[in-house]
C-alpha positions in Angstrom: -52.0 23.4 -72.0 -51.5 20.0 -73.6 -54.6 18.5 -71.8 -57.0 21.1 -73.1 -55.6 20.8 -76.7 -55.9 17.0 -76.6 -59.6 17.3 -75.4 -60.3 19.8 -78.2 -58.8 17.4 -80.7 -61.1 14.6 -79.6 -64.1 17.0 -79.5 -63.4 17.8 -83.2 -63.4 14.1 -84.0 -66.7 13.6 -82.2 -68.2 16.5 -84.1 -67.2 15.0 -87.5 -68.3 11.4 -86.5 -71.6 12.5 -85.4 -72.4 14.6 -88.4 -71.1 12.1 -90.7 -73.2 9.2 -89.1 -76.3 11.1 -89.3 -75.5 12.5 -92.7 -76.8 15.7 -91.3 -75.8 18.5 -89.0 -73.6 21.6 -88.9 -69.8 20.8 -88.6 -68.3 24.3 -89.6 -69.3 26.4 -86.7 -69.0 23.5 -84.3 -65.3 22.9 -85.4 -64.6 26.7 -85.0 -66.0 26.7 -81.4 -64.3 23.6 -80.1 -61.5 25.4 -78.5 -63.6 27.8 -76.6 -66.2 25.3 -75.3 -63.3 22.9 -74.3 -61.7 25.8 -72.3 -65.0 26.8 -70.8 -66.2 23.5 -69.6 -62.7 22.1 -68.6 -61.2 25.0 -67.3 -63.3 28.0 -66.5 -66.7 27.1 -65.4 -67.7 26.0 -61.9 -70.2 23.3 -62.8 -71.3 20.0 -61.3 -72.0 17.4 -64.1 -72.9 14.7 -61.6 -75.8 16.8 -60.1 -77.4 18.5 -63.0 -80.6 20.2 -62.5 -82.5 23.0 -64.2 -81.9 25.5 -61.6 -78.2 25.5 -61.5 -78.0 27.2 -58.1 -74.5 27.7 -56.7 -72.8 26.8 -59.9 -72.0 28.6 -63.2 -74.4 28.1 -66.1 -74.0 28.0 -69.9 -76.5 28.7 -72.6 -75.9 27.9 -76.2 -77.9 30.4 -78.2 -76.7 29.3 -81.6 -78.2 25.9 -81.2 -77.3 24.6 -84.8 -73.7 23.9 -83.5 -75.0 21.2 -81.3 -72.5 18.6 -82.1 -69.8 20.5 -80.3 -72.1 21.2 -77.3 -72.9 17.5 -77.0 -69.3 16.3 -77.3 -68.1 18.7 -74.6 -71.2 17.7 -72.4 -70.4 14.1 -72.7 -66.7 14.3 -72.2 -67.1 16.3 -69.2 -69.6 13.8 -67.5 -73.1 15.0 -68.2 -74.1 11.8 -70.1 -72.4 8.7 -71.5 -70.0 9.2 -74.2 -71.5 6.4 -76.2 -74.9 8.2 -76.5 -73.3 10.5 -79.1 -73.9 7.7 -81.5 -77.5 8.5 -81.4 -77.1 12.1 -82.8 -80.1 13.2 -84.9 -81.8 9.7 -84.7 -85.5 9.2 -83.9 -86.2 9.3 -80.2 -82.7 10.4 -79.3 -82.0 12.9 -76.7 -79.3 14.5 -79.0 -81.4 16.3 -81.6 -80.2 18.4 -84.3 -80.9 21.5 -82.1 -80.7 21.1 -78.4 -84.2 20.8 -76.8 -85.4 20.3 -73.3 -88.2 17.8 -73.4 -85.8 14.8 -73.9 -84.3 15.6 -70.4 -80.7 15.6 -71.8 -78.4 16.8 -68.7 -76.6 19.9 -69.5 -79.3 21.5 -71.8 -81.4 24.1 -70.1 -83.1 25.8 -73.0 -84.3 24.8 -76.5 -82.1 26.8 -79.0 -83.2 25.8 -82.4 -84.7 29.3 -83.1 -81.9 31.9 -83.1 -81.6 35.2 -81.3 -83.2 34.2 -78.0 -80.1 33.0 -75.9 -79.1 36.4 -74.8 -82.5 37.2 -73.3 -82.6 33.8 -71.5 -79.0 34.3 -70.3 -79.9 37.7 -68.9 -82.9 36.4 -67.1 -80.8 33.6 -65.5 -78.2 36.2 -64.4 -81.0 38.3 -62.8 -82.2 35.1 -61.0 -79.0 34.4 -59.6 -78.7 38.0 -58.1 -82.0 37.5 -56.6 -80.9 34.3 -55.0 -77.6 35.8 -53.8 -75.9 33.3 -55.9 -72.4 34.6 -56.7 -71.9 32.3 -59.7 -71.6 33.4 -63.4 -73.8 32.9 -66.5 -72.2 32.3 -69.8 -73.7 32.3 -73.3 -72.4 31.8 -76.8 -73.9 33.3 -80.0 -73.1 33.4 -83.8 -72.1 36.5 -85.6 -74.9 35.9 -88.1 -77.3 35.2 -85.3 -76.9 38.9 -84.2 -78.9 39.8 -87.3 -81.9 39.0 -85.2 -83.5 42.2 -83.6 -84.2 40.5 -80.2 -80.4 40.5 -79.6 -80.1 44.2 -79.6 -83.0 44.7 -77.1 -81.3 42.3 -74.8 -77.8 44.0 -75.3 -79.4 47.3 -74.5 -81.1 46.1 -71.4 -78.3 44.3 -69.6 -76.0 47.3 -68.9 -78.9 49.4 -68.0 -79.9 47.0 -65.2 -76.4 46.1 -64.0 -76.4 42.6 -65.2 -72.7 42.2 -64.2 -72.7 38.4 -63.6 -72.9 37.7 -67.3 -70.2 36.8 -69.8 -71.4 36.7 -73.4 -69.2 35.3 -76.2 -69.8 36.0 -79.9 -68.4 33.7 -82.5 -67.3 36.1 -85.2 -66.1 33.9 -87.9 -67.7 36.0 -90.9 -69.7 33.1 -92.1 -73.3 32.2 -92.3 -75.4 29.6 -94.2 -75.9 31.8 -97.2 -72.3 33.2 -97.5 -70.0 35.7 -95.9 -71.9 37.9 -93.3 -70.8 41.1 -94.9 -72.6 40.1 -98.1 -75.7 38.7 -96.4 -76.2 41.5 -93.9 -73.1 43.5 -92.8 -72.6 43.5 -89.0 -69.9 46.2 -89.1 -67.6 46.3 -86.1 -69.3 44.1 -83.6 -67.0 45.2 -80.6 -67.6 48.8 -81.2 -71.4 48.0 -81.0 -71.1 46.4 -77.5 -68.9 49.2 -76.5 -71.6 51.7 -77.5 -74.3 49.9 -75.5 -72.3 50.2 -72.4 -70.7 46.7 -72.1 -67.1 45.7 -70.9 -65.7 44.1 -74.1 -62.8 41.8 -74.8 -61.3 40.4 -77.9 -59.6 37.0 -78.7 -58.5 34.5 -81.2 -60.9 31.6 -80.4 -58.6 29.1 -82.1 -55.6 29.6 -79.9 -56.2 27.7 -76.6 -53.8 29.7 -74.6 -55.4 33.0 -75.5 -59.0 31.5 -74.9 -58.0 30.4 -71.4 -56.4 34.0 -70.7 -59.3 35.9 -71.9 -62.0 33.7 -70.2 -60.0 34.3 -66.9 -59.8 38.0 -67.5 -63.5 38.1 -68.2 -64.3 36.4 -64.9 -62.1 38.8 -63.1 -64.4 41.6 -64.3 -67.5 40.1 -62.9 -69.4 42.2 -60.4 -68.0 45.5 -61.6 -71.2 47.0 -62.8 -71.5 46.0 -66.5 -72.0 42.8 -68.4 -69.0 41.5 -70.3 -68.8 40.6 -74.0 -66.0 38.5 -75.5 -65.7 39.2 -79.3 -64.2 35.8 -80.4 -62.5 35.5 -84.0 -62.7 31.9 -85.1 -62.2 30.1 -88.3 -65.2 28.2 -89.5 -64.1 24.5 -89.9 -61.1 25.0 -87.8 -58.7 22.1 -87.7 -59.8 20.5 -90.9 -57.9 22.2 -93.7 -60.4 21.5 -96.6 -63.3 22.9 -94.4 -61.7 26.2 -93.1 -63.1 29.5 -94.0 -65.7 28.0 -96.3 -69.5 28.8 -95.6 -70.4 25.6 -97.5 -69.6 23.6 -94.5 -72.1 25.5 -92.3 -74.4 22.6 -92.6 -73.2 19.7 -94.8 -71.9 16.3 -93.7 -68.7 14.9 -94.9 -68.5 11.9 -97.1 -66.8 8.7 -96.1 -63.6 9.8 -97.9 -63.8 13.4 -96.5 -64.5 11.9 -93.0 -61.2 9.8 -93.2 -59.2 12.6 -94.5 -60.6 14.9 -91.7 -59.9 12.5 -89.0 -56.4 11.9 -90.2 -55.7 15.5 -89.3 -56.9 15.1 -85.6 -55.4 12.9 -83.0 -57.6 10.6 -81.2 -56.8 11.4 -77.5 -59.7 10.2 -75.4 -61.0 7.2 -77.3 -63.8 7.5 -79.9 -67.2 6.5 -78.9 
């Protein structure tokens, strides 16, 4: 899948350049989720960037719940045609549509919820999935969540609700990188076995390495084949925080720190420019 690999490399470059230029942002989780969001937007989802609206009728819809990884979200949205690639240069600037956490009042195409406050995206995704059922819309709702984000209690109410109400047009992915802003998740507030928890709540569950593109595509296709079978679907995605940049990998200190000039140069040297920098 050379094309998806090439897109993911460019997305990683975008992430680093945005965060560096703003001297602010969250590169670690963004880099870890670059393969997943590339596969989702350029392979799996049935969506229409050119005719974006908030209703998303007759197309798939995605909600980013862990909104601090906005750099990867903005890059994938721009590269797939939701807004001009050059607009990434405004990341985190005053009056920009590309705020540090995605918001809706700026009217940025591709963004349907504000997700600066963690723990709410699952509830929103369930509501959107139920709305599609009411509208006889056969398309799928996707969402992405951080493992540390699951420490928020509202998630577990939503996880309990979805199978009890047969929300079977929903595919939830959890980025299980084992890191959060204050350190490893097992030290901050151990989550135990996340897949077993979703199993116990009555979900269909799948597991994958989120930094192997072929596996990501395969599991996303498998998850889509399970839609409409009576239960919501959860994908437990193992990733490496900072994936693709050797000195950032598996280090929670890169959760929310911008690279220096020297670090940016070193990082970009590891990532081929494949679609042209903005």
